[in-house]
C-alpha positions in Angstrom: -70.8 62.1 88.5 -69.9 65.3 89.5 -66.8 66.7 89.7 -65.8 70.0 91.3 -63.0 72.2 90.2 -61.4 74.3 93.4 -59.2 77.7 92.4 -57.6 79.1 95.4 -56.1 82.8 95.1 -55.3 85.7 96.6 -53.9 89.3 94.4 -54.5 87.7 91.6 -55.6 89.6 89.1 -53.0 89.5 86.6 -54.2 85.8 86.2 -58.2 84.6 87.7 -59.7 85.7 84.3 -57.9 83.5 82.7 -58.2 80.3 84.8 -62.0 81.1 85.1 -62.2 81.4 81.4 -60.9 78.0 80.8 -62.9 76.1 83.9 -66.4 77.5 82.7 -64.5 76.7 78.7 -65.1 72.8 79.5 -67.1 70.9 77.7 -68.2 68.3 80.4 -71.7 69.3 82.0 -71.5 68.4 85.2 -68.7 70.6 87.0 -69.2 72.2 90.0 -67.2 75.4 90.8 -65.8 76.8 93.7 -63.0 80.2 94.1 -61.7 80.4 97.8 -59.5 83.7 97.2 -58.0 85.3 100.0 -59.5 88.5 100.4 -57.7 89.5 98.0 -56.9 93.6 97.7 -56.0 93.9 93.4 -59.1 93.8 92.2 -59.3 90.0 91.3 -63.0 89.7 93.8 -64.8 92.4 91.4 -63.0 90.2 89.2 -64.3 86.9 90.6 -68.2 88.6 90.9 -67.9 89.4 87.5 -68.6 86.0 86.8 -70.7 85.0 90.0 -73.6 83.5 88.2 -70.4 80.7 86.4 -69.0 80.4 90.2 -70.8 77.8 92.1 -69.7 78.6 95.4 -66.9 82.0 96.3 -65.6 82.4 99.7 -63.6 85.4 100.2 -61.9 86.3 103.8 -58.4 85.8 105.4 -57.1 82.4 105.3 -53.5 80.7 106.5 -52.3 80.2 103.3 -52.8 78.6 100.0 -53.7 74.7 101.9 -55.7 76.1 104.3 -57.7 77.6 101.6 -57.6 74.5 99.8 -59.4 72.5 103.0 -62.3 75.2 102.7 -62.6 74.8 99.2 -62.4 71.0 99.9 -64.8 71.4 102.7 -67.7 72.4 100.9 -67.4 70.1 97.3 -70.1 68.4 97.1 -68.7 66.3 93.6 -67.5 62.5 93.3 -64.5 64.3 92.0 
């Protein structure tokens, strides 16, 4: 069963790396990892891109807030959960 994990962020340079590392450290292998960024300006995008080979979908664009970002992630998710 594929599990989709969605991380939404905006200007989260202080926490995004530990969040990504936590997800990619999981033992379960059938994970789809999606990161939705609200067009950060603090270096978050470059940090996320450094993990691009571990992230299935990365979108960085302006959104209308956290719920809009989550819905974007759900829209591209292909997991069973």
